[in-house]
C-alpha positions in Angstrom: 44.4 -133.8 -156.5 46.9 -132.0 -154.8 49.0 -135.0 -154.8 48.7 -134.8 -159.4 49.3 -131.0 -159.4 52.4 -131.5 -157.0 54.2 -134.1 -159.9 53.5 -131.6 -162.4 55.2 -128.9 -160.6 58.1 -131.5 -159.7 58.3 -132.4 -163.0 58.1 -129.0 -165.0 55.4 -130.1 -167.1 52.5 -128.1 -168.6 48.7 -129.6 -167.4 45.3 -129.5 -168.9 43.0 -129.1 -166.8 38.7 -128.4 -166.3 38.3 -125.6 -163.6 34.8 -124.4 -162.5 35.5 -120.9 -161.3 33.4 -119.6 -158.5 30.5 -117.7 -160.3 30.2 -121.4 -162.1 31.7 -121.0 -165.0 34.2 -123.7 -166.6 37.2 -123.3 -168.6 39.2 -125.7 -170.3 42.9 -124.1 -169.7 46.8 -125.1 -169.8 48.8 -124.7 -167.4 52.4 -124.7 -165.5 52.3 -124.8 -161.6 54.7 -122.7 -160.0 53.5 -123.2 -156.2 51.4 -125.7 -154.4 49.9 -124.5 -151.2 47.3 -125.9 -148.5 44.2 -125.0 -150.6 45.3 -123.0 -153.9 48.2 -122.9 -156.2 49.9 -120.5 -158.1 50.4 -121.1 -162.1 51.0 -119.3 -165.4 47.8 -119.7 -167.2 48.2 -119.9 -170.8 44.1 -119.3 -171.6 44.7 -115.8 -170.1 48.3 -114.9 -170.4 48.9 -114.2 -166.9 50.0 -115.6 -163.4 46.4 -117.0 -161.8 45.9 -118.2 -158.3 43.3 -121.5 -158.4 41.5 -123.3 -155.5 42.5 -126.8 -155.7 39.0 -127.7 -154.7 37.4 -126.3 -158.1 39.8 -128.3 -160.1 37.6 -131.0 -161.9 40.2 -132.4 -164.2 44.1 -132.1 -164.2 46.1 -134.1 -166.6 49.9 -133.7 -167.1 50.8 -132.7 -171.5 53.0 -135.5 -172.2 54.9 -134.8 -175.6 56.0 -138.4 -177.5 59.2 -138.2 -179.5 59.2 -140.3 -182.2 62.1 -141.6 -184.2 62.3 -141.1 -188.2 64.0 -144.3 -189.4 
């Protein structure tokens, strides 16, 4: 999971993730990763509209948001 988070950060992409909080609550969040440490990462969370620290072990799914461009002829 850490490698996926690092890739998204390096590319400057947004990501959708499913996160399990310490109290057992599961949430879907859109984040922009700001920094990554050994066990945690800091990201701007669009659900809470603030910077948050997340535990990498609590991330259940992490998918980059890919913008598709289409040419209209």
